[in-house]
VMD Tcl script that draws the C-alpha trace (Angstrom):
set ca {
  {-16.01 178.06 476.16}
  {-14.27 180.51 478.50}
  {-17.15 180.32 480.95}
  {-16.96 176.51 480.94}
  {-13.24 176.69 481.71}
  {-13.92 179.00 484.64}
  {-16.47 176.56 486.04}
  {-13.85 173.83 485.87}
  {-11.20 175.94 487.56}
  {-8.90 175.65 484.55}
  {-6.54 178.47 483.71}
  {-7.82 180.45 480.73}
  {-7.46 183.82 479.11}
  {-9.94 186.49 480.12}
  {-12.82 187.36 477.82}
  {-11.27 190.79 477.20}
  {-7.96 189.22 476.15}
  {-9.68 186.79 473.80}
  {-11.72 189.65 472.34}
  {-8.57 191.70 471.75}
  {-6.97 188.90 469.75}
  {-10.13 188.38 467.69}
  {-10.43 192.10 466.97}
  {-6.78 192.25 465.86}
  {-7.32 189.28 463.55}
  {-10.52 190.71 462.06}
  {-8.90 194.13 461.50}
  {-6.02 192.45 459.66}
  {-8.44 190.60 457.38}
  {-10.42 193.76 456.67}
  {-7.26 195.78 455.97}
  {-6.02 193.24 453.42}
  {-9.45 192.43 452.00}
  {-9.23 188.75 452.97}
  {-11.73 186.09 453.99}
  {-10.89 182.90 455.84}
  {-12.61 179.56 455.28}
  {-15.10 180.14 458.10}
  {-16.12 183.45 456.53}
  {-16.72 181.79 453.15}
  {-18.90 178.93 454.39}
  {-20.74 181.22 456.82}
  {-21.65 183.64 454.06}
  {-23.03 180.76 451.97}
  {-25.08 179.76 455.02}
  {-26.44 183.29 455.41}
  {-24.34 184.33 458.41}
  {-21.82 187.13 458.81}
  {-19.32 186.76 461.64}
  {-18.65 189.87 463.71}
  {-16.90 190.68 466.95}
  {-20.28 190.69 468.67}
  {-21.22 187.29 467.25}
  {-22.94 185.90 464.15}
  {-25.42 188.13 462.33}
  {-28.12 186.96 459.90}
  {-27.51 188.15 456.33}
  {-28.49 187.26 452.79}
  {-26.70 184.10 451.60}
  {-23.90 184.56 449.09}
  {-23.30 182.01 446.35}
  {-25.63 179.90 444.26}
  {-26.93 176.42 445.06}
  {-25.83 174.03 442.27}
  {-28.46 173.66 439.57}
  {-30.34 170.39 439.08}
  {-29.30 169.15 442.54}
  {-31.70 166.24 443.02}
  {-30.19 164.10 445.82}
  {-28.24 165.17 448.89}
  {-26.50 162.67 451.20}
  {-25.03 163.98 454.46}
  {-22.78 161.50 456.26}
  {-21.69 161.82 459.92}
  {-24.57 164.26 460.34}
  {-24.41 163.99 464.12}
  {-21.18 166.04 463.98}
  {-22.75 169.02 462.22}
  {-22.07 172.41 463.73}
  {-24.63 175.18 463.48}
  {-22.96 176.55 460.34}
  {-22.64 173.16 458.65}
  {-26.29 172.43 459.45}
  {-27.37 175.72 457.85}
  {-25.36 174.89 454.73}
  {-27.01 171.47 454.48}
  {-30.47 172.97 454.92}
  {-29.84 175.55 452.20}
  {-28.76 172.80 449.81}
  {-31.76 170.68 450.81}
  {-34.11 173.58 450.02}
  {-33.06 173.62 446.35}
  {-36.18 173.61 444.08}
  {-34.84 170.59 442.20}
  {-34.22 168.54 445.36}
  {-36.04 165.19 445.47}
  {-34.41 163.26 448.32}
  {-32.23 164.07 451.30}
  {-30.44 161.36 453.25}
  {-28.96 162.13 456.65}
  {-26.74 159.41 458.07}
  {-25.47 159.56 461.61}
  {-25.43 158.15 465.09}
  {-26.15 160.58 467.93}
  {-24.14 158.37 470.26}
  {-21.02 159.01 468.17}
  {-21.20 162.78 468.57}
  {-17.86 163.40 470.33}
  {-16.67 166.71 468.90}
  {-18.63 169.11 471.09}
  {-15.44 171.02 471.80}
  {-15.33 171.85 468.07}
  {-18.94 173.02 467.85}
  {-20.71 169.81 466.83}
  {-24.16 169.22 468.32}
  {-26.25 166.14 467.52}
  {-29.41 168.20 468.07}
  {-28.77 169.84 464.70}
  {-29.12 166.35 463.22}
  {-32.19 165.30 465.19}
  {-34.08 168.55 464.53}
  {-34.67 167.71 460.85}
  {-38.22 166.68 460.00}
  {-37.27 163.29 458.62}
  {-38.34 159.66 458.58}
  {-36.03 157.64 460.82}
  {-34.63 154.22 459.99}
  {-32.30 152.42 462.39}
  {-29.63 149.99 461.26}
  {-31.05 146.61 462.33}
  {-27.74 144.81 462.92}
  {-24.09 145.64 463.42}
  {-21.74 144.12 460.88}
  {-18.77 144.81 463.16}
  {-19.36 144.26 466.88}
  {-20.02 140.85 468.45}
  {-22.58 140.54 471.22}
  {-20.29 141.11 474.23}
  {-18.61 144.15 472.67}
  {-21.98 145.60 471.66}
  {-23.29 145.07 475.20}
  {-20.29 146.85 476.71}
  {-20.83 149.78 474.36}
  {-24.45 150.04 475.46}
  {-23.40 149.99 479.13}
  {-21.14 152.96 478.39}
  {-24.10 154.84 476.95}
  {-26.43 153.95 479.83}
  {-24.16 155.96 482.10}
  {-25.33 159.12 480.32}
  {-27.48 161.43 482.41}
  {-29.90 162.10 479.57}
  {-30.67 161.10 476.03}
  {-30.05 157.35 476.18}
  {-32.41 155.01 474.37}
  {-32.04 151.38 473.41}
  {-32.14 151.17 469.63}
  {-32.26 147.37 469.81}
  {-29.54 146.88 467.21}
  {-28.60 143.23 466.90}
  {-24.91 142.34 467.24}
  {-22.78 140.80 464.50}
  {-23.05 137.00 464.44}
  {-19.36 136.24 465.03}
  {-17.85 135.77 468.48}
  {-15.50 138.08 470.32}
  {-13.63 138.42 473.58}
  {-13.16 141.14 476.19}
  {-10.12 140.87 478.41}
  {-8.25 143.12 480.80}
  {-4.57 143.98 481.14}
  {-2.84 145.88 483.92}
  {-0.04 147.57 481.93}
  {0.75 148.75 478.44}
  {3.58 146.22 478.24}
  {1.22 143.37 479.08}
  {-1.26 144.46 476.42}
  {1.41 144.91 473.74}
  {2.76 141.46 474.60}
  {-0.56 139.98 473.41}
  {-0.40 141.61 469.97}
  {-0.27 139.45 466.87}
  {1.49 141.71 464.30}
  {-0.27 139.94 461.43}
  {-3.73 141.01 462.68}
  {-5.25 144.48 462.35}
  {-4.92 146.16 465.74}
  {-5.93 149.58 467.05}
  {-4.31 150.96 470.20}
  {-6.58 153.75 471.45}
  {-6.29 156.36 474.17}
  {-8.36 159.31 475.35}
  {-5.23 161.48 475.60}
  {-2.29 161.32 473.19}
  {0.34 161.43 475.96}
  {-0.73 158.03 477.28}
  {0.21 156.36 473.97}
  {3.92 156.99 474.60}
  {4.20 153.83 476.71}
  {2.66 151.75 473.94}
  {4.93 153.25 471.30}
  {8.01 152.50 473.42}
  {6.89 148.92 474.04}
  {6.18 148.35 470.33}
  {9.64 149.64 469.43}
  {11.27 147.45 472.08}
  {9.50 144.38 470.70}
  {10.22 145.48 467.10}
  {6.52 145.31 466.18}
  {5.76 147.45 463.11}
  {3.21 150.19 463.75}
  {1.93 153.48 462.38}
  {-0.03 156.45 463.66}
  {-3.46 157.05 462.15}
  {-2.94 160.82 461.91}
  {0.67 160.69 460.69}
  {1.39 159.93 457.05}
  {4.40 157.81 456.19}
  {5.25 158.74 452.59}
  {4.81 156.10 449.91}
  {8.07 157.16 448.28}
  {9.96 156.51 451.52}
  {8.55 153.01 451.85}
  {9.27 152.38 448.16}
  {12.89 153.38 448.76}
  {13.23 151.04 451.74}
  {11.75 148.20 449.69}
  {14.16 148.89 446.81}
  {17.18 148.66 449.10}
  {15.79 145.51 450.72}
  {15.24 143.89 447.31}
  {18.77 144.69 446.17}
  {20.10 143.24 449.42}
  {18.22 140.03 448.69}
  {19.23 139.69 445.05}
  {16.09 141.14 443.49}
  {15.88 143.54 440.55}
  {14.33 146.95 441.28}
  {12.75 149.48 438.94}
  {14.37 152.78 438.14}
  {11.48 154.61 439.79}
  {11.89 152.74 443.07}
  {15.64 153.25 442.97}
  {15.10 157.00 442.53}
  {13.17 156.96 445.84}
  {16.04 155.09 447.52}
  {18.84 157.29 446.19}
  {16.95 160.39 447.36}
  {17.52 159.22 450.96}
  {21.16 158.09 450.62}
  {23.91 160.39 451.85}
  {26.41 161.49 449.21}
  {29.22 160.84 451.70}
  {29.78 160.35 455.42}
  {32.73 160.82 457.74}
  {32.77 157.20 458.86}
  {31.92 155.50 455.55}
  {33.44 157.81 452.97}
  {31.99 158.50 449.54}
  {28.71 156.68 448.85}
  {27.39 158.19 445.61}
  {29.22 159.24 442.49}
  {29.37 162.97 441.85}
  {26.13 164.43 440.52}
  {24.15 161.17 440.64}
  {21.79 162.14 443.45}
  {20.79 165.33 441.60}
  {20.53 163.54 438.26}
  {18.10 160.95 439.63}
  {16.09 163.63 441.41}
  {15.75 165.64 438.20}
  {14.75 162.59 436.15}
  {17.93 162.59 434.02}
  {18.36 158.85 434.53}
  {15.02 157.88 432.98}
  {16.91 155.59 430.59}
  {17.81 153.35 433.55}
  {14.71 151.18 433.85}
  {16.05 148.51 436.22}
  {18.89 148.10 438.68}
  {20.54 144.72 439.15}
  {21.97 143.61 442.53}
  {25.59 143.50 441.38}
  {28.29 146.07 442.22}
  {29.03 146.65 438.52}
  {25.44 147.50 437.55}
  {24.80 149.39 440.79}
  {27.78 151.58 439.91}
  {25.93 152.63 436.76}
  {23.01 153.58 439.02}
  {25.28 155.93 440.98}
  {26.58 153.72 443.81}
  {30.21 153.67 444.86}
  {31.80 150.33 445.69}
  {31.40 151.15 449.39}
  {27.67 151.69 449.05}
  {27.24 148.55 446.94}
  {28.89 146.44 449.62}
  {26.77 148.06 452.37}
  {23.58 147.28 450.46}
  {24.50 143.66 449.70}
  {25.57 143.16 453.35}
  {22.25 144.45 454.68}
  {23.88 147.51 456.26}
  {22.22 150.06 453.99}
  {20.36 151.96 456.77}
  {23.75 153.35 457.89}
  {24.23 154.86 454.42}
  {21.08 156.94 454.58}
  {20.94 160.58 455.61}
  {20.60 161.10 459.36}
  {16.89 161.97 459.20}
  {16.18 158.60 457.51}
  {18.72 156.25 459.09}
  {16.96 155.34 462.35}
  {13.55 154.81 460.72}
  {15.14 152.74 457.97}
  {16.86 150.56 460.57}
  {13.53 150.05 462.34}
  {11.86 149.17 459.03}
  {14.54 146.63 458.16}
  {14.37 145.03 461.62}
  {10.59 144.75 461.24}
  {10.98 143.23 457.76}
  {13.41 140.63 459.13}
  {11.11 139.75 462.03}
  {7.68 139.95 460.37}
  {8.11 140.19 456.61}
  {8.25 143.06 454.14}
  {4.48 143.38 453.75}
  {3.89 143.90 457.48}
  {6.86 146.31 457.70}
  {5.54 148.43 454.81}
  {1.87 148.19 455.79}
  {1.77 147.87 459.59}
  {-1.34 146.16 460.94}
  {-0.89 147.89 464.30}
  {-2.04 151.53 464.51}
  {-1.98 154.02 467.37}
  {-4.52 156.79 467.74}
  {-6.53 158.93 470.07}
  {-10.16 157.88 470.23}
  {-11.26 161.05 468.44}
  {-8.91 160.48 465.49}
  {-9.98 156.83 465.19}
  {-13.70 157.52 464.78}
  {-14.68 155.72 461.59}
  {-11.86 153.18 461.96}
  {-12.11 149.56 463.07}
  {-9.82 146.60 463.70}
  {-9.95 142.92 464.55}
  {-8.26 143.66 467.87}
  {-8.51 146.83 469.95}
  {-6.39 147.80 472.94}
  {-7.97 150.60 474.96}
  {-5.93 152.62 477.43}
  {-8.10 153.90 480.27}
  {-5.74 156.71 481.24}
  {-7.50 160.06 481.30}
  {-6.49 163.51 482.56}
  {-7.42 165.91 485.31}
  {-8.98 168.34 482.83}
  {-11.18 165.66 481.26}
  {-12.20 164.34 484.66}
  {-13.02 167.81 486.02}
  {-15.16 168.55 482.98}
  {-17.00 165.24 483.27}
  {-17.82 165.81 486.92}
  {-18.78 169.48 486.61}
  {-20.88 169.61 483.45}
  {-23.62 167.18 482.47}
  {-23.04 167.76 478.76}
  {-19.35 166.94 479.09}
  {-20.18 163.87 481.20}
  {-22.51 162.57 478.51}
  {-19.99 163.28 475.76}
  {-17.34 161.29 477.63}
  {-19.81 158.38 477.79}
  {-20.12 158.63 474.02}
  {-16.32 158.78 473.67}
  {-16.10 155.49 475.60}
  {-18.81 153.98 473.38}
  {-16.93 154.98 470.23}
  {-13.70 153.48 471.58}
  {-15.24 150.15 472.52}
  {-17.17 149.74 469.28}
  {-14.10 150.00 467.03}
  {-13.68 146.29 467.85}
  {-14.48 143.55 465.36}
  {-13.36 140.61 467.54}
  {-11.12 141.09 470.57}
  {-10.99 143.99 473.03}
  {-8.34 144.48 475.71}
  {-9.09 147.15 478.32}
  {-5.94 148.33 480.07}
  {-6.54 149.45 483.67}
  {-3.22 150.76 484.92}
  {-4.35 152.22 488.22}
  {-3.91 155.89 487.34}
  {-5.87 158.45 489.33}
  {-7.84 159.72 486.32}
  {-9.39 156.93 484.29}
  {-12.10 156.31 481.74}
  {-15.27 154.82 483.21}
  {-15.47 151.56 481.21}
  {-18.17 149.38 482.86}
  {-16.73 145.94 482.16}
}
mol new
graphics top color blue
foreach p $ca { graphics top sphere $p radius 0.5 }
foreach p [lrange $ca 0 end-1] q [lrange $ca 1 end] { graphics top cylinder $p $q radius 0.2 }
display resetview
């Protein structure tokens, strides 16, 4: 890795510095008698990690008894250690069948140690999926053109496209692409580098289009609390459980609004001491029993409840309510629009895909300097394009460093 960085001219630590950090870490583990996760799986695979590199050793741990069938999904992403683990399991005396499922053209985690050659080196009978259930003909063809740009390893697997129709269009800016979004349809906004998604996030917020990030979890309890407050605002009864999620986010008092919750109510709901309250009715009298002051009751019924929430919740609650007003509660709670880097979205799909072509100097330098990195970037482009079930928008914004998408 360090040698690759030097070839690219990137700043990197020296080998001696990296070695010093590794030695310090290994000494700390040895002193405290600890193993990390890599140590555990490596030992099962028959490898001991040392400062000088991996050393062959006797495997530690038993293969499960009566293991008859082994299925390995995403096998193209196996690292050397993962591949050794799979082979040890496959060698079990009771093993009858081993299934390896993968696509060498979706191997995009080389920086993390994955190598599709681990997958292809198994002595196995090959079967190729005859038809895509996802990608229409024009999207499939674009994906294949991405792969044909590889310097080695391409082969036409002759996979038939899905029978439905699709479109491929271009946009010149993030704002233009976001302006074409239908919030009721599943949509993926993808980028090679996370920083380039900031424009899309800002545009979505400006247009009040609900969205989520694939690699960021929005807690179910938070959404349940928003929904409870919304239901009370609109004259609906809410369960005690949902109200407990709402009251957990409400401020006890604020300088501008005054007292919002009766003394001790927030703690009582948190500790489950109000389990006898099964439902909350949208009237000030009953809401008072649930812990609300008259001020809070009026804020809820007037639709101003986001201002009553603690500071860390208020802005997001206001965005959620604005989305619910514009697009409905279901879309606000379960956004159809998702943002992600291409790597995090592998395995995902959507009716509509918006692909940012912004790249970075580091990615571009690597692609130009090293054949393996060039080919992996071709596979990254293939993965991005083939997340599409129907409509693909490729955004070419004129930046200096761009993905090579051969439209």
